[in-house]
C-alpha positions as CSV (number, residue, x, y, z in Angstrom):
1,M,0.3,62.3,-8.7
2,S,2.8,62.3,-5.9
3,L,5.3,65.1,-5.9
4,P,8.6,64.6,-4.0
5,L,9.8,67.6,-2.2
6,S,12.5,68.4,-4.7
7,D,15.3,70.9,-3.9
8,T,13.4,73.4,-6.0
9,L,10.1,72.9,-4.1
10,A,11.8,72.8,-0.7
11,G,13.7,76.0,-1.4
12,N,10.6,77.8,-2.6
13,L,8.6,76.6,0.4
14,A,11.3,77.8,2.8
15,L,11.1,81.2,1.3
16,L,7.3,81.2,1.3
17,R,7.2,80.2,5.0
18,A,9.7,82.9,5.9
19,R,8.1,85.6,4.0
20,F,4.4,84.7,4.3
21,P,4.1,82.3,7.3
22,E,0.4,82.9,7.8
23,L,-0.4,82.3,4.2
24,A,1.7,79.1,4.2
25,R,-0.2,77.8,7.2
26,L,-3.6,78.7,5.8
27,V,-3.0,76.9,2.5
28,S,-1.6,73.8,4.2
29,L,2.0,74.4,3.2
30,G,3.3,75.2,6.6
31,T,5.2,71.9,7.0
32,D,6.8,69.5,4.6
33,E,4.2,66.9,5.7
34,E,1.3,69.1,4.7
35,A,3.0,69.9,1.4
36,A,3.5,66.2,0.7
37,A,-0.1,65.5,1.5
38,L,-1.3,68.3,-0.8
39,A,1.1,67.1,-3.6
40,A,-0.4,63.6,-3.4
41,R,-3.8,65.1,-4.3
42,V,-2.7,66.9,-7.5
43,P,-4.7,65.5,-10.4
44,T,-2.7,63.3,-12.7
45,D,-3.5,65.3,-15.8
46,W,-2.0,68.5,-14.2
47,R,1.6,68.3,-15.2
48,V,4.8,70.3,-15.3
49,E,6.5,69.3,-18.6
50,P,9.8,70.1,-20.3
51,T,10.1,72.2,-23.4
52,P,12.8,72.5,-26.1
53,S,14.0,75.8,-24.6
54,G,14.7,74.2,-21.3
55,S,12.1,76.3,-19.4
56,P,9.3,74.1,-18.1
57,T,5.7,74.6,-19.1
58,L,2.4,73.6,-17.4
59,T,-0.5,71.6,-18.9
60,V,-3.9,71.2,-17.3
61,R,-6.1,68.4,-18.6
62,G,-3.8,68.2,-21.7
63,V,-4.1,72.0,-22.4
64,P,-0.9,74.1,-22.2
65,V,-1.1,77.1,-19.9
66,H,2.2,78.4,-21.3
67,S,4.0,78.0,-24.7
68,R,5.0,74.4,-25.4
69,Y,8.3,75.6,-26.8
70,N,9.6,78.6,-24.9
71,P,7.4,80.0,-22.1
72,L,10.1,82.4,-21.0
73,R,10.3,84.1,-24.4
74,E,6.5,84.2,-24.4
75,A,6.5,86.1,-21.2
76,E,9.2,88.5,-22.4
77,R,7.0,89.3,-25.5
78,A,4.0,89.8,-23.3
79,L,5.9,92.2,-21.0
80,A,6.8,94.3,-24.0
81,E,3.1,95.0,-24.6
82,G,1.8,98.4,-23.6
83,S,-0.6,96.9,-21.0
84,L,2.3,95.7,-18.9
85,A,4.5,98.8,-19.3
86,S,3.2,100.6,-16.2
87,P,6.0,100.9,-13.6
88,D,3.4,101.6,-10.9
89,G,2.4,98.1,-10.1
90,M,0.4,95.2,-11.5
91,A,-1.9,92.4,-10.4
92,F,-1.7,89.1,-12.2
93,A,-4.9,87.0,-12.6
94,G,-3.5,83.4,-12.4
95,A,0.0,82.4,-11.5
96,G,0.8,79.7,-14.0
97,L,4.5,79.1,-13.5
98,A,5.0,82.8,-12.6
99,Y,7.1,83.7,-15.7
100,L,5.3,87.0,-16.3
101,P,5.1,88.3,-12.7
102,E,8.7,87.3,-12.1
103,L,9.9,89.3,-15.1
104,Y,7.7,92.2,-14.2
105,A,8.9,92.3,-10.6
106,A,12.6,92.1,-11.7
107,R,12.2,95.1,-14.1
108,N,10.1,97.1,-11.6
109,P,11.8,96.4,-8.2
110,N,9.9,99.2,-6.4
111,A,6.4,98.4,-7.8
112,P,3.7,96.5,-6.0
113,V,3.1,93.1,-7.5
114,A,0.0,91.0,-6.6
115,I,-0.5,87.4,-7.8
116,V,-4.1,86.1,-7.5
117,E,-4.3,82.3,-7.8
118,P,-7.4,80.4,-6.4
119,D,-6.1,76.9,-7.1
120,L,-3.8,75.4,-4.5
121,F,-2.7,72.6,-6.9
122,L,-1.6,75.1,-9.5
123,F,0.2,77.1,-6.9
124,L,2.0,74.0,-5.6
125,L,3.0,73.0,-9.2
126,C,4.3,76.6,-9.7
127,L,6.5,76.2,-6.5
128,S,7.8,72.8,-7.7
129,A,8.7,73.9,-11.2
130,R,11.2,76.7,-11.0
131,D,13.5,78.6,-8.6
132,L,11.3,81.6,-7.6
133,S,13.7,83.1,-5.0
134,G,13.8,86.4,-6.9
135,L,10.0,86.7,-7.1
136,L,9.4,85.6,-3.5
137,S,12.0,88.1,-2.3
138,H,10.4,91.0,-4.1
139,E,9.8,93.6,-1.4
140,R,6.3,94.6,-2.5
141,L,4.9,91.2,-3.4
142,T,1.4,90.2,-2.3
143,L,0.2,86.6,-2.8
144,V,-3.6,85.9,-2.7
145,V,-3.9,82.2,-2.9
146,G,-6.7,79.6,-2.3
147,L,-9.5,82.0,-1.4
148,A,-13.1,82.4,-2.6
149,A,-13.4,85.3,-5.0
150,P,-15.1,87.8,-2.5
151,D,-12.4,87.0,0.1
152,A,-9.6,87.4,-2.5
153,N,-11.0,90.8,-3.4
154,A,-11.3,91.8,0.2
155,V,-7.6,91.0,0.7
156,I,-6.6,93.1,-2.3
157,E,-8.7,96.0,-1.0
158,A,-7.3,95.7,2.5
159,A,-3.7,95.8,1.1
160,G,-4.6,99.0,-0.8
161,L,-4.0,97.3,-4.2
162,D,-7.5,97.5,-5.7
163,S,-6.4,100.3,-8.0
164,L,-3.7,98.2,-9.7
165,P,-4.3,97.3,-13.3
166,V,-5.0,93.5,-13.6
167,H,-3.3,91.4,-16.3
168,E,-5.7,88.7,-17.3
169,S,-4.5,85.9,-19.5
170,P,-7.2,83.6,-20.9
171,A,-4.8,80.6,-20.8
172,L,-3.9,81.2,-17.1
173,A,-7.5,81.7,-16.1
174,A,-8.9,78.7,-18.1
175,P,-8.4,76.0,-15.4
176,N,-10.6,78.1,-13.0
177,A,-12.6,80.2,-15.5
178,A,-15.7,80.5,-13.4
179,W,-13.7,81.8,-10.4
180,F,-12.0,84.4,-12.5
181,A,-15.3,85.5,-14.0
182,E,-16.7,86.0,-10.6
183,W,-13.7,88.0,-9.5
184,A,-13.9,90.2,-12.6
185,S,-17.6,90.8,-11.8
186,I,-16.8,91.8,-8.2
187,R,-14.1,94.2,-9.4
188,K,-16.6,95.7,-11.9
189,R,-19.2,96.2,-9.2
190,N,-16.6,97.8,-6.9
191,R,-15.5,100.2,-9.7
192,E,-19.1,101.2,-10.3
193,K,-19.6,101.8,-6.6
194,K,-16.5,103.9,-6.4
195,E,-17.6,105.9,-9.4
196,I,-21.0,106.5,-7.7
197,N,-19.3,107.5,-4.5
198,A,-16.9,109.9,-6.3
199,N,-19.7,111.5,-8.2
200,T,-21.7,111.9,-4.9
201,L,-18.7,113.4,-3.2
202,R,-18.2,116.0,-6.0
203,R,-21.8,116.9,-5.8
204,F,-22.4,117.0,-2.1
205,G,-19.0,117.5,-0.4
206,G,-19.6,121.2,0.3
207,L,-23.0,120.4,1.9
208,W,-21.6,117.7,4.1
209,L,-18.8,120.1,5.3
210,R,-21.3,122.8,6.2
211,N,-23.6,120.4,8.0
212,M,-20.7,119.0,10.1
213,A,-19.4,122.5,10.9
214,R,-22.9,123.4,12.2
215,N,-23.2,120.1,14.1
216,L,-19.9,120.3,16.1
217,G,-21.8,120.7,19.3
218,H,-23.6,117.5,18.8
219,M,-20.4,115.7,17.8
220,R,-19.0,116.9,21.1
221,D,-22.0,116.1,23.4
222,L,-23.9,113.1,22.1
223,A,-23.2,109.5,23.1
224,G,-22.3,107.0,20.4
225,I,-23.7,103.6,19.5
226,E,-20.7,102.0,21.2
227,L,-22.8,102.3,24.3
228,I,-25.5,100.0,23.0
229,G,-23.8,96.9,21.6
230,N,-25.6,93.6,22.3
231,R,-28.2,95.3,24.5
232,F,-30.9,93.3,22.7
233,S,-29.0,90.0,22.5
234,G,-30.9,87.2,20.9
235,M,-34.1,89.1,20.2
236,P,-35.8,89.1,16.9
237,F,-35.6,92.3,14.9
238,V,-37.8,93.8,12.1
239,V,-36.1,96.3,9.9
240,L,-38.5,98.6,7.9
241,A,-37.1,99.7,4.6
242,A,-39.1,102.0,2.3
243,G,-39.8,99.8,-0.8
244,P,-43.3,99.4,-2.3
245,S,-43.9,96.1,-0.5
246,L,-43.9,97.9,2.8
247,D,-47.6,98.6,2.2
248,R,-48.3,94.9,2.9
249,I,-46.5,94.9,6.3
250,L,-47.9,98.1,7.8
251,P,-51.3,96.7,8.8
252,R,-49.5,94.0,10.9
253,L,-46.8,96.3,12.3
254,A,-48.5,96.8,15.7
255,E,-48.6,93.0,16.2
256,L,-45.0,92.7,15.1
257,R,-43.9,95.3,17.5
258,E,-45.0,93.1,20.4
259,R,-42.6,90.4,19.3
260,A,-39.6,92.1,17.9
261,V,-37.4,95.2,18.1
262,I,-38.5,97.6,15.3
263,V,-35.7,99.4,13.4
264,C,-36.9,101.9,10.8
265,V,-35.1,103.8,8.1
266,D,-35.8,107.5,7.9
267,T,-37.8,107.1,4.7
268,A,-40.2,104.7,6.3
269,C,-40.7,106.5,9.6
270,R,-43.7,108.5,8.5
271,A,-45.4,105.3,7.3
272,A,-44.8,103.6,10.6
273,S,-46.2,106.6,12.5
274,R,-49.3,106.6,10.3
275,A,-49.8,102.9,11.1
276,G,-49.8,103.9,14.8
277,V,-46.4,102.5,15.6
278,E,-43.3,104.3,17.0
279,P,-40.2,102.4,16.0
280,D,-37.7,101.5,18.6
281,F,-34.9,102.9,16.5
282,V,-34.9,105.3,13.6
283,V,-31.8,105.4,11.3
284,L,-30.8,108.5,9.3
285,V,-27.3,108.6,7.7
286,D,-27.8,110.6,4.5
287,P,-26.9,114.3,5.0
288,Q,-29.3,115.7,2.4
289,Y,-32.1,118.1,3.1
290,W,-34.7,115.7,1.6
291,N,-33.8,113.0,4.1
292,F,-34.6,115.4,6.9
293,R,-37.9,116.0,5.3
294,H,-38.8,112.3,5.9
295,L,-38.8,113.2,9.7
296,D,-40.1,116.7,9.5
297,G,-43.3,116.9,11.4
298,V,-43.1,113.4,12.7
299,S,-42.9,112.9,16.5
300,A,-41.6,109.7,18.1
301,P,-41.0,110.3,21.8
302,R,-40.4,106.6,22.4
303,S,-37.9,106.2,19.6
304,V,-34.1,106.3,19.6
305,L,-32.6,108.3,16.7
306,V,-29.3,106.9,15.3
307,T,-27.7,109.4,12.9
308,E,-24.4,110.8,11.6
309,A,-22.5,113.9,12.4
310,A,-23.1,115.2,8.8
311,A,-26.9,115.0,9.0
312,Y,-28.9,118.0,8.0
313,P,-28.8,120.1,11.2
314,P,-32.6,120.2,11.9
315,V,-32.5,116.4,12.2
316,F,-31.2,116.9,15.7
317,R,-34.5,118.6,16.6
318,F,-36.4,115.4,15.9
319,Q,-38.7,114.6,18.8
320,C,-37.4,111.3,20.3
321,R,-36.3,109.8,23.6
322,A,-32.6,109.8,22.8
323,R,-30.1,110.6,20.0
324,L,-27.0,108.6,19.3
325,L,-24.2,109.1,16.8
326,A,-22.6,106.4,14.7
327,A,-19.0,106.8,13.6
328,S,-18.8,109.5,10.9
329,L,-18.6,108.4,7.3
330,F,-16.7,111.6,6.4
331,P,-13.1,112.6,7.0
332,L,-13.8,115.7,9.2
333,G,-15.8,113.6,11.6
334,S,-13.2,110.8,11.5
335,Y,-10.4,113.2,12.3
336,L,-12.1,114.5,15.4
337,E,-13.3,111.1,16.6
338,A,-9.8,109.6,16.3
339,R,-8.5,112.4,18.6
340,T,-11.4,112.2,21.1
341,R,-13.2,108.9,21.3
342,P,-14.0,106.4,18.5
343,R,-17.7,105.8,18.0
344,G,-19.2,102.5,16.9
345,A,-19.3,102.1,13.1
346,L,-22.2,101.1,11.0
347,G,-21.8,99.5,7.6
348,A,-22.5,101.9,4.8
349,G,-23.4,100.2,1.6
350,G,-24.9,103.3,0.0
351,S,-28.4,102.9,1.3
352,V,-29.8,103.7,4.7
353,S,-31.2,100.1,4.8
354,T,-27.7,98.7,4.9
355,S,-26.9,100.8,8.0
356,A,-30.2,99.8,9.6
357,W,-29.5,96.1,9.0
358,D,-26.0,96.6,10.5
359,L,-27.5,98.4,13.6
360,A,-29.7,95.4,14.2
361,R,-26.6,93.2,14.1
362,V,-24.6,95.5,16.4
363,L,-27.6,95.4,18.9
364,G,-27.2,91.7,19.1
365,A,-30.2,90.5,16.9
366,G,-30.9,86.8,17.1
367,S,-32.6,87.2,13.7
368,I,-33.3,90.0,11.4
369,H,-36.5,90.2,9.3
370,M,-36.3,92.8,6.5
371,A,-39.6,94.4,5.4
372,G,-39.9,96.6,2.3
373,L,-36.3,95.9,1.2
374,D,-37.2,95.5,-2.4
375,L,-34.1,96.9,-4.1
376,G,-36.3,96.9,-7.2
377,F,-39.7,97.9,-8.4
378,P,-42.3,95.2,-7.7
379,G,-45.4,95.9,-9.6
380,R,-43.5,98.7,-11.3
381,Q,-43.9,100.8,-8.1
382,T,-41.0,102.9,-6.9
383,H,-42.1,103.8,-3.3
384,F,-44.8,102.8,-0.8
385,R,-48.0,104.7,-0.8
386,G,-47.8,108.1,1.0
387,S,-44.0,108.4,0.8
388,V,-42.4,111.8,0.7
389,F,-41.4,111.1,-2.8
390,E,-44.9,110.3,-3.9
391,E,-46.4,113.4,-2.0
392,R,-43.7,115.6,-3.5
393,T,-44.4,114.5,-7.1
394,H,-48.1,115.1,-6.6
395,A,-47.4,118.6,-5.0
396,D,-45.1,119.5,-8.0
397,S,-47.5,118.0,-10.6
398,T,-48.6,120.3,-13.4
399,R,-50.7,119.8,-16.5
400,L,-47.5,119.5,-18.7
401,C,-45.6,117.5,-16.1
402,P,-48.0,115.3,-14.1
403,A,-46.9,113.0,-11.2
404,E,-46.8,110.1,-13.6
405,T,-43.9,111.7,-15.4
406,S,-41.8,111.8,-12.3
407,G,-42.7,108.3,-11.4
408,T,-41.7,107.0,-14.8
409,A,-38.4,108.9,-14.6
410,A,-37.7,107.2,-11.2
411,L,-38.6,103.8,-12.6
412,Y,-36.7,103.9,-16.0
413,G,-34.1,106.6,-15.4
414,A,-31.3,104.2,-14.3
415,G,-31.8,101.6,-17.0
416,P,-33.8,99.0,-15.2
417,R,-33.5,95.3,-16.1
418,P,-35.2,92.1,-14.7
419,V,-33.4,90.3,-12.0
420,P,-34.6,87.2,-10.0
421,D,-36.9,87.6,-7.0
422,Y,-37.6,85.1,-4.2
423,L,-40.7,83.7,-5.8
424,G,-39.1,82.2,-8.9
425,G,-40.0,85.1,-11.1
426,T,-38.3,88.4,-11.9
427,V,-38.6,92.0,-10.7
428,L,-37.3,95.2,-12.3
429,S,-34.1,96.6,-10.7
430,D,-31.3,98.9,-11.7
431,K,-27.5,99.1,-11.4
432,R,-27.6,101.2,-8.2
433,L,-30.0,98.9,-6.4
434,I,-28.1,95.8,-7.5
435,L,-25.0,97.2,-5.8
436,Y,-26.9,97.4,-2.6
437,A,-27.9,93.8,-3.0
438,W,-24.3,92.8,-3.4
439,W,-23.4,94.7,-0.2
440,F,-25.9,92.6,1.7
441,E,-24.6,89.5,0.1
442,S,-21.1,90.2,1.2
443,K,-22.0,91.2,4.7
444,L,-24.1,88.1,5.3
445,A,-21.1,86.0,4.4
446,S,-19.0,87.9,6.9
447,H,-21.7,87.8,9.7
448,P,-23.4,84.4,9.8
449,E,-24.3,85.0,13.4
450,A,-27.2,87.2,12.3
451,P,-29.6,85.1,10.1
452,T,-31.6,87.4,7.9
453,F,-35.0,86.8,6.4
454,T,-37.2,88.8,4.1
455,L,-40.9,89.3,4.8
456,T,-41.5,90.7,1.3
457,P,-40.2,88.1,-1.2
458,E,-41.4,90.1,-4.3
459,G,-38.1,92.1,-4.2
460,T,-34.7,91.5,-5.6
461,R,-33.3,88.1,-4.4
462,I,-30.3,88.5,-2.2
463,P,-28.2,85.3,-1.8
464,G,-28.0,84.4,1.8
465,F,-31.5,85.8,2.6
466,R,-34.2,83.4,3.5
467,V,-37.9,83.9,3.1
468,A,-40.2,84.0,6.2
469,A,-43.9,84.4,6.3
470,I,-45.2,87.1,8.6
471,E,-47.2,84.4,10.4
472,E,-43.9,82.8,11.5
473,L,-42.9,86.0,13.3
474,L,-46.3,86.5,14.8
475,A,-46.1,83.1,16.3
476,L,-43.2,84.2,18.5
477,P,-43.8,85.1,22.2
478,R,-44.6,88.7,23.1
479,I,-41.5,90.4,24.5
480,R,-42.4,94.0,24.4
481,P,-41.9,94.6,28.1
482,E,-38.4,93.2,27.9
483,I,-37.7,95.4,24.9
484,D,-39.0,98.5,26.6
485,R,-36.8,97.8,29.7
486,A,-33.7,97.6,27.5
487,L,-34.7,100.9,25.8
488,D,-35.3,102.6,29.1
489,A,-31.8,101.6,30.3
490,L,-30.3,102.8,27.0
491,A,-32.0,106.2,27.2
492,A,-30.9,106.6,30.8
493,E,-27.3,105.9,29.9
494,A,-27.5,108.4,27.0
495,D,-28.8,111.0,29.5
496,R,-26.0,110.3,31.9
497,W,-23.5,110.8,29.1
498,T,-24.6,114.4,28.5
499,A,-25.1,115.3,32.2
500,P,-22.7,118.0,33.6
501,G,-19.7,116.7,35.6
502,P,-16.0,116.0,35.5
503,E,-16.3,113.3,32.8
504,K,-18.2,115.6,30.5
505,D,-15.7,118.4,31.2
506,A,-12.8,116.1,30.2
507,R,-14.6,115.2,27.0
508,D,-15.3,118.8,26.2
509,H,-11.6,119.7,26.7
510,A,-10.4,116.8,24.5
511,F,-12.8,117.9,21.8
512,A,-11.7,121.5,21.9
513,S,-8.1,120.4,21.7
514,A,-8.9,118.2,18.7
515,L,-10.7,121.0,16.9
516,A,-7.7,123.4,17.5
517,E,-5.4,120.8,16.1
518,L,-7.5,120.4,13.1
519,E,-7.5,124.2,12.4
520,R,-3.7,124.2,12.8
521,D,-3.3,121.3,10.3
522,L,-5.6,123.0,7.8
523,A,-3.7,126.2,8.1
524,A,-0.4,124.4,7.6
525,L,-1.9,122.5,4.6
526,K,-3.1,125.8,3.0
527,T,0.4,127.3,3.5
528,L,2.1,124.3,1.9
529,A,-0.2,124.2,-1.1
530,S,0.0,128.0,-1.6
531,R,3.8,127.8,-1.6
532,G,3.7,125.0,-4.2
533,A,1.3,126.9,-6.3
534,R,3.5,130.0,-6.2
535,R,6.6,128.1,-7.2
536,C,4.8,126.5,-10.1
537,A,3.4,129.8,-11.2
538,D,6.8,131.5,-11.0
539,E,8.4,128.6,-13.0
540,R,5.8,128.9,-15.7
541,A,6.2,132.7,-15.9
542,G,10.0,132.3,-16.1
543,R,10.0,130.0,-19.2
544,T,11.6,132.7,-21.3
545,A,13.7,134.1,-18.4
546,R,16.3,132.7,-16.0
547,K,14.9,129.4,-14.6
548,M,15.6,127.6,-11.4
549,D,17.9,124.6,-11.7
550,P,15.4,121.7,-12.7
551,A,16.8,119.3,-10.1
552,A,16.5,121.9,-7.3
553,F,12.9,122.8,-8.4
554,A,11.9,119.1,-8.5
555,R,13.4,118.6,-5.0
556,E,11.5,121.6,-3.6
557,L,8.2,120.3,-5.0
558,A,8.9,116.8,-3.7
559,E,9.5,118.3,-0.2
560,I,6.2,120.2,-0.4
561,D,4.5,117.0,-1.5
562,R,5.9,114.9,1.3
563,A,4.7,117.5,3.8
564,I,1.3,117.6,2.3
565,L,1.0,113.8,2.4
566,A,2.1,113.8,6.1
567,N,-0.4,116.5,7.1
568,G,-3.2,115.1,9.3
569,A,-5.9,117.1,7.6
570,K,-5.2,116.1,4.0
571,E,-8.2,113.7,4.0
572,V,-10.4,116.3,5.5
573,S,-9.6,118.7,2.7
574,A,-10.0,116.0,0.1
575,M,-13.8,116.0,0.7
576,V,-14.1,119.4,-1.1
577,F,-11.1,119.0,-3.4
578,A,-12.3,120.2,-6.8
579,A,-9.3,120.0,-9.2
580,E,-9.2,117.8,-12.2
581,P,-5.5,118.1,-13.1
582,E,-5.7,115.1,-15.5
583,A,-7.4,117.4,-18.0
584,E,-4.2,119.5,-18.2
585,A,-1.7,118.4,-20.9
586,D,1.1,120.4,-19.3
587,P,2.5,118.7,-16.2
588,L,3.5,122.0,-14.6
589,A,0.0,123.4,-15.3
590,A,-1.5,120.2,-13.7
591,S,0.7,120.7,-10.6
592,L,-0.3,124.3,-10.4
593,A,-4.0,123.4,-10.6
594,T,-3.6,120.7,-7.9
595,Y,-1.8,122.9,-5.4
596,R,-4.4,125.7,-5.9
597,A,-7.2,123.2,-5.4
598,I,-5.6,121.9,-2.2
599,A,-5.2,125.4,-0.8
600,E,-8.8,126.3,-1.7
601,A,-10.1,123.1,-0.1
602,A,-8.1,123.8,3.2
603,D,-9.4,127.4,3.2
604,Q,-13.0,126.2,2.6
605,N,-12.7,124.0,5.6
606,L,-11.3,126.7,7.8
607,R,-14.0,129.2,6.8
608,A,-16.7,126.6,7.6
609,L,-15.2,125.8,11.0
610,K,-14.9,129.5,11.9
611,K,-18.5,130.2,10.9
612,D,-19.8,127.7,13.5
């Protein structure tokens, strides 16, 4: 149907262009001519229709999206439900004619409101149906319109709105049900990933802090991967992960090394060494002791180690030609880097193989061939033969707990289920590994410049990966001399970085200043939180005696909270923050627990830094 640019549509478009000019341009509503062209393409069975109440409704393929009688009253009733009572913000899945988000925004003028609508035709009909000046003028409105589900979710995350509750109406989602199902799936995976990350942080935060405190000298002295971007531009790369299928690749690894840059995850380094091949790059980003053990006793004098400031300290004794640091994944490292020099970042999808893939991309790979990236258990195997895990299970084996028991626990402990492989069959995988597969899928969509192949198609199929036979790679020309020259130049630059001189003196001074600033911020944070804890404790103890004026008490705590939130070290302390105030039924007790935990976290950081 053809929509004239009515006064209502023209007015709403003017507000949209003023408030969201880039969005209007991207969805072809930047000019009246573009809007008219889009209106001419709206399907004839998508209609804005009158109702007895005077408020228009919307039908799609003859099915009403709102009430046929009074859509405004329908929205008012929905808003009275408990799920929409939160004053802290809401995301709405599907715009419809925006009755519900408009009412919510009017009743919660300070709350963030996000509207997610994938269909441009529906969005245009919404703008044509009603005067939305109140909604479009809402100060904290975010519109996510006309995007693919992964991109829409990325916008929500970038805006810091991913924690908002999502109101999902089946009627509003029905015209694009598959899209909303995909978005719900993405949100679910993100929640699972955040839960895994939070649990990991609670378990290992103290270890990471101790590691970084002991590695401050390396943080100060070592060059970062920002020095090496695109040094291997256009070259083929082989990335060695540590899945069971790696066993098939190892016998051909020496031949592959002649034709490609070899990047190896820490867990596969020992296997490459046993195959007689030193990788060009070894990647280790997990700070745990057992990740260090993968390199313990391995010598690779021709390899470059790429690691993280929180790595287990003996990692930095690994025998190699150069050591480089990627940007820290943890707040303490990020704090110091922001005040000295930023280092090149590597993607962190929860597995070292994700960082190894991203390193190949940063180095300028013309193509990336993954080997051993199974993200599952082909042949019901959990690791390649001779892995540290396998050797450890045999070493710890007893008559009552043989190695097979540990292997079975690794295989079945995370609830495995069959997922598609690249061969038309299925392979066992689990929730954690599937999250890694999703990370690769999303990254490939963002970086089409690095075509990625798998040499081991028996693993979990990742959309965007292509299958390559090892013979295809072996048919490429030998470029090892060219690779070695680039590695020699890289190692020479890393050596120059650590050489004594005025530049190093200036970097050392900047690092010392940043460290002193961190200690001052942590001390101030501890003082603020201790003050808040004392005031809460005094108030609780004085419940039967003279109490402070409630308004003055609230103002004092609000002042402390603002100062804590403005403190530069708050994220650093959060890594070892141990309180769970939500378990407290008494709000004052919860505040007391929170302040005490903040003070203890700041103190724990200070003690760790002073032990260095």
